C-alpha positions as CSV (number, residue, x, y, z in Angstrom):
1,M,-10.9,2.4,8.3
2,A,-7.5,4.0,7.3
3,D,-6.5,4.7,11.0
4,S,-2.9,3.9,10.1
5,L,-3.0,6.5,7.3
6,L,-4.5,9.1,9.7
7,K,-1.8,8.4,12.3
8,M,1.0,8.8,9.7
9,A,-0.5,12.1,8.6
10,I,-0.7,13.3,12.2
11,N,2.9,12.2,12.9
12,A,4.4,13.8,9.7
13,P,2.7,17.1,9.2
14,D,5.4,18.2,6.7
15,R,4.5,15.3,4.3
16,I,1.5,15.0,2.0
17,F,-0.6,11.8,2.1
18,L,-3.1,10.7,-0.4
19,G,-5.5,7.9,0.5
20,I,-7.2,6.1,-2.4
21,K,-10.1,3.7,-1.6
22,V,-12.5,2.0,-3.9
23,Y,-15.1,1.3,-1.2
24,E,-16.9,4.0,0.7
25,A,-16.7,2.2,4.1
26,G,-14.5,4.2,6.3
27,I,-14.0,7.2,4.0
28,G,-16.5,9.4,5.9
29,Q,-15.0,8.5,9.2
30,L,-11.5,9.2,8.0
31,I,-12.6,12.6,6.6
32,N,-14.2,13.4,10.0
33,K,-11.1,12.4,11.9
34,A,-8.8,14.4,9.6
35,H,-11.1,17.4,10.1
36,K,-11.0,16.9,13.9
37,Y,-7.2,17.0,13.8
38,Q,-7.2,19.9,11.3
39,L,-5.0,18.0,8.9
40,N,-4.0,19.8,5.8
41,N,-1.7,17.1,4.6
42,L,-4.2,14.3,4.0
43,K,-6.3,14.0,0.9
44,I,-8.8,11.2,0.3
45,I,-10.1,10.0,-3.1
46,K,-12.9,7.4,-3.7
47,E,-11.8,5.9,-6.9
48,D,-9.8,3.0,-8.5
49,A,-6.1,3.5,-7.8
50,V,-5.1,2.5,-11.3
51,K,-7.3,5.3,-12.8
52,I,-5.9,7.9,-10.4
53,L,-2.3,6.9,-11.1
54,T,-2.9,6.8,-14.9
55,N,-4.9,10.0,-15.3
56,H,-4.0,12.3,-12.4
57,I,-0.5,11.6,-11.1
58,E,2.6,12.8,-13.0
59,D,5.6,10.6,-13.5
60,N,8.3,10.8,-10.8
61,N,5.9,12.3,-8.4
62,F,6.0,10.4,-5.0
63,N,8.5,8.4,-2.9
64,L,6.3,5.9,-1.0
65,F,3.4,3.8,-2.1
66,Q,1.6,1.8,0.5
67,L,-0.9,-0.9,-0.1
68,F,-2.3,-2.4,3.1
69,F,-4.3,-5.6,2.8
70,P,-5.4,-5.4,-0.8
71,E,-8.2,-7.7,-1.9
72,S,-6.6,-11.1,-2.4
73,W,-9.1,-12.5,-4.9
74,H,-8.2,-15.9,-3.5
75,K,-10.2,-18.0,-6.0
76,K,-8.0,-19.0,-9.0
77,K,-10.6,-17.7,-11.5
78,H,-10.2,-14.3,-9.9
79,F,-6.4,-14.1,-9.9
80,K,-6.4,-11.8,-12.9
81,R,-8.2,-9.2,-10.7
82,R,-5.4,-8.9,-8.2
83,L,-3.9,-5.4,-8.2
84,V,-0.2,-6.5,-7.8
85,Q,0.6,-7.6,-11.4
86,T,3.3,-6.7,-13.8
87,D,1.3,-4.0,-15.6
88,F,0.4,-2.3,-12.3
89,L,4.1,-2.4,-11.2
90,N,5.1,-0.9,-14.6
91,L,2.7,2.0,-14.0
92,L,3.8,2.4,-10.4
93,S,7.5,2.5,-11.3
94,H,6.9,5.4,-13.6
95,K,4.9,7.4,-11.1
96,M,7.4,6.9,-8.3
97,I,10.7,8.7,-8.0
98,K,13.9,6.6,-8.3
99,S,14.6,5.0,-4.9
100,G,11.0,5.4,-3.9
101,K,9.6,2.5,-1.9
102,I,6.6,0.3,-2.3
103,H,5.3,-1.2,0.9
104,I,2.6,-3.9,0.8
105,I,1.0,-5.8,3.7
106,T,-1.1,-8.9,3.4
107,D,-2.4,-11.7,5.6
108,W,-3.2,-14.0,2.8
109,K,-0.2,-16.4,2.3
110,H,-0.8,-17.3,-1.3
111,Y,-1.2,-13.6,-2.3
112,A,2.1,-12.9,-0.4
113,I,3.8,-15.5,-2.4
114,H,2.3,-14.2,-5.6
115,M,3.3,-10.6,-4.9
116,M,6.8,-11.6,-3.9
117,T,7.2,-13.5,-7.1
118,V,5.9,-10.7,-9.3
119,L,8.0,-8.1,-7.5
120,E,11.2,-10.2,-7.5
121,N,10.8,-10.7,-11.2
122,H,10.1,-7.1,-12.1
123,P,13.2,-5.3,-13.5
124,N,12.4,-2.0,-11.8
125,F,12.0,-3.2,-8.2
126,K,14.5,-4.5,-5.8
127,N,13.7,-6.2,-2.4
128,T,15.0,-4.2,0.6
129,Q,15.9,-7.6,2.0
130,N,19.0,-9.5,0.7
131,A,17.0,-12.4,-0.5
132,P,13.4,-13.1,-1.6
133,I,12.2,-12.8,2.0
134,Y,9.6,-10.7,3.6
135,S,10.5,-7.5,5.5
136,P,10.1,-6.8,9.2
137,R,7.5,-4.2,10.2
138,P,9.0,-0.9,9.1
139,K,9.6,2.2,11.3
140,H,7.3,4.4,9.2
141,Q,4.3,2.2,9.9
142,P,2.5,3.4,13.0
143,I,2.6,1.4,16.2
144,T,-1.1,1.2,16.1
145,I,-2.0,-2.0,14.2
146,T,-4.7,-1.9,11.6
147,K,-8.1,-3.5,11.9
148,F,-7.0,-6.1,9.4
149,E,-3.8,-6.9,11.4
150,Q,-5.9,-7.2,14.6
151,R,-8.2,-9.6,12.8
152,S,-5.3,-11.6,11.4
153,H,-3.7,-12.0,14.8
154,R,-7.0,-13.0,16.4
155,L,-7.5,-15.7,13.7
156,G,-3.9,-16.9,14.0
157,Y,-2.8,-15.7,10.5
158,D,0.6,-14.4,9.7
159,V,1.1,-10.9,8.3
160,W,3.6,-10.4,5.5
161,N,5.3,-7.1,4.7
162,L,6.9,-6.6,1.3
163,I,9.1,-3.6,0.8
164,F,10.8,-2.9,-2.5
165,I,12.8,0.0,-3.9
166,N,12.1,1.5,-7.3
167,E,15.3,1.4,-9.3
168,K,14.1,2.7,-12.7
């Protein structure tokens, strides 16, 4: 429902936020809430993030990319559909400024391991932690936990944060 994105936009009116979602669920509600708070710093696009980054975002354009609970595609035959792959990170590293951060959250252990491996092996990204370990919940993330975090805690799942710096 992008409540965390809404909260970030409310708490940082001097920053511009762009929410990209593939699925319609929650977009209308987010737009209504943004209108209620009269936010001018939050834009929402219903589209594939790769298409938006490739066709509509200039290189060296933003300093923080957040990906909260991406589709894990947990069946082995679907692994190729996972967003966090080397090609996507190549694209992302060009669109982000140097020293920009990528912050990913997942509650799917195998996807967390996959993402850590891909990010650790990518030449343009460096873990904010001193070893290939997961990050604590960052300060920029709102105190309000997301619907997915609530579900994860209720089901007894761990939640992993990966925060890497773009060094290109």
